[in-house]
N, C-alpha and C positions, 0 to 999 in steps of 0.2 A: 905641246904638239899642235900642229896646223890641223884644222878640222878636216881638211881634204885628205889627210894621211890617216884619219881614223876609219877603220874598217867598218864600224857601225854606221857612221855618216855615209860613207860611200855606197854601201848596200842599201840603206834606208832610202836615201835620196834617189838612187837609180830605180829602186822598187816603186817609189811614189810616181815617178815619170812614167814608167811602163804601166803601172796599175791605172792611173787617171786615163791614159790613152785607151787601155783595154776596156775599162768600165764604160767609157763613151761608146766604143764600138759595139759592146754587148748590149747596151741599153735598147738598141733596135730590136732585140730579141727578148726583152724583158729579163735578162740575165745579169747577174753580178759575176765578177771574176771567181769568187768563191763557189758559186753555183756551177760555173763552168767547170771548176776543178772536180766537183762531185759527178757532173754528167760525164766528163772525160773518163773517169774511173769506170762508170757503168757502161759507156760506150765501148771502152777497151777491153774490160774484164767480164762484162755481164753482171748479173745480180749480185750484190755484195752486202755483207752486214755493215752497220755503221762503224764498228770497230775496225774492220778491214779498210774502209774509206779513210778513217782517221789515221790508220798507219800509213797508207799510201801517200796521203797529203801532208803528213807530219802536223796534224792539228790536234788541238785539245778536244776531249769528248764533248764538253759543253758547246763548243764552237760548231762541231758537226751536228749536233742535235738541233741547234738553232737554225742552221742552214737547211737541214732536212724539214723542219717544221715549215719554214717559209716556201721551200720548193713543193712540198706536198699541198699546201694552201693554194698555190698558183698552178697546180696541175702538172708539174714537171716530173714528179716521182710518186710512187706508190710504196707503202711499207706494209708488209704482212709478216705473220709469224712463220717461221721455218717448220715445214711438215715433219722434219726429222728430229728437231730439237726446239720445243716450245719456248725455251729460253732465249732463243735467237730471233731477232727481227732481220728481215731481208728487205733491201731497198731495190726497186726496179724502176727503169726509166718508163715514162708513159709514151704513148703515141705522140703526144704534143711535143715531148722533148726529142723524140726521134725525128720528127719532121724538120727541126731546125738543125739537125746534126751536120749536114753538109755545109750549110751556109755558115755556121759557127766555126767549123774547122777551117773554112776559107778565111775567116776573119783572123783566126790564130796564125795561119800561114803568112798572111799579109803583115800581121803585127811583128812576127819574128823576122820577116824580111826587112822591115822598116828599121828595127833596132839593131839587127845584126849586119846590116848592109856596110857600115863603115869598117867592119873587121874583115881580115883575110880568112880564108878557109882555115888556116892553121890557127889563127887567133880565136875563131869561133870554137874550135875544139878545145883549145886551152881554157877559154872562158867557161865553157859548159863543164869541163872537168874540174876546174877550180870551184865553181859554185857547187857542183855535186859533192865534192870533198868536204866542203863546209857543212853542207846539209848531213852527210853521212857521219861526220865526227861529232854530232850533237851529244 
């Protein structure tokens, strides 16, 4: 099989291109793409448990834990014990992360525009649906 016909190659190579670009753009804000994913969850849904973040982002628990550790050290999130259930940790965005929200979301919009520009509106819908189908069929 030709390597460019292998779905793993195509997804991995395209993800690398987008990831490198996104990482460079986010570096101005002291963020990584993974940290953006966490912040996006918090900005969209409010305070969440690490397990809910893991579920939304389709990540391993150990990955989320490491990301949250680094984010807490850099002042982007706080973690505290849930008042209603002391076994649950709650993650909240800090003022520092809220201050960059609009700028970071502008970076995401620009990135989406850059990489989706070659596609028609119909092709964009098909691409998103195809990628979502792969994610949901895990």
